[in-house]
C-alpha positions as CSV (number, residue, x, y, z in Angstrom):
1,X,-21.6,93.9,150.9
2,X,-18.5,92.2,152.5
3,X,-18.0,88.6,152.8
4,X,-18.2,89.1,156.6
5,X,-22.0,89.4,156.4
6,X,-24.5,86.5,157.2
7,X,-27.4,85.7,155.2
8,X,-29.8,87.8,157.2
9,X,-27.7,90.9,156.9
10,X,-27.4,90.4,153.1
11,X,-31.2,89.9,153.0
12,X,-31.8,93.1,155.0
13,X,-29.2,95.0,152.7
14,X,-31.1,93.7,149.7
15,X,-34.5,94.9,150.9
16,X,-33.2,98.3,152.0
17,X,-31.6,98.7,148.5
18,X,-35.0,97.8,146.8
19,X,-36.8,100.5,149.1
20,X,-34.2,102.9,148.0
21,X,-34.7,102.0,144.3
22,X,-38.4,102.5,144.6
23,X,-37.7,105.9,146.1
24,X,-35.4,106.9,143.4
25,X,-37.8,105.8,140.7
26,X,-40.6,107.9,142.4
27,X,-38.4,111.0,142.6
28,X,-37.4,110.4,138.8
29,X,-41.1,110.3,137.9
30,X,-41.7,113.4,139.8
31,X,-38.9,115.2,137.9
32,X,-40.2,113.7,134.7
33,X,-43.7,115.4,135.4
34,X,-42.2,118.6,136.5
35,X,-40.0,118.8,133.3
36,X,-43.3,119.4,131.3
37,X,-44.0,122.7,133.1
38,X,-42.0,125.8,133.7
39,X,-39.4,127.5,131.8
40,X,-36.7,125.8,129.6
41,X,-33.9,126.2,132.2
42,X,-36.2,124.6,134.8
43,X,-37.2,121.7,132.6
44,X,-33.5,120.9,131.8
45,X,-32.7,120.8,135.4
46,X,-35.4,118.4,135.9
47,X,-34.5,116.3,133.1
48,X,-31.0,116.0,134.6
49,X,-32.3,115.2,138.1
50,X,-34.5,112.7,136.4
51,X,-31.5,111.0,134.9
52,X,-29.5,111.1,138.0
53,X,-32.4,109.5,140.0
54,X,-32.7,106.7,137.4
55,X,-29.1,105.9,137.6
56,X,-29.3,105.7,141.4
57,X,-32.3,103.5,141.0
58,X,-30.3,101.1,138.7
59,X,-27.2,101.1,141.1
60,X,-29.7,100.3,144.0
61,X,-31.2,97.5,141.9
62,X,-27.7,96.0,141.2
63,X,-26.9,96.2,144.8
64,X,-30.0,94.6,145.9
65,X,-29.6,91.8,143.5
66,X,-25.9,91.3,144.6
67,X,-26.9,91.1,148.3
68,X,-29.9,88.7,147.6
69,X,-27.5,86.5,145.4
70,X,-24.9,86.3,148.4
71,X,-27.6,85.6,150.9
72,X,-29.1,82.7,148.5
73,X,-25.5,81.2,148.2
74,X,-25.0,81.3,151.8
75,X,-28.4,79.7,152.7
76,X,-27.8,77.0,150.0
77,X,-24.3,76.4,151.4
78,X,-25.6,76.1,154.9
79,X,-28.3,73.6,153.8
80,X,-25.9,71.5,151.8
81,X,-23.4,71.4,154.8
82,X,-20.7,73.5,153.2
């Protein structure tokens, strides 16, 4: 997310981050389901993996929002002659 990216590149970055967020949330849901079966150690491992996937999903969401906001600002500036 450097300032050198144009609006289209920022929109692509936002879309990629949203896809990654969805994948991380799906993985987290899988680990959540897996944490109800198996042994105690396996369940603890699945709970840790679920937490890590949810944290990655939140980071991807923040990255997507930032890229989208940059693109929106660039488009607004272009339309307003800045």
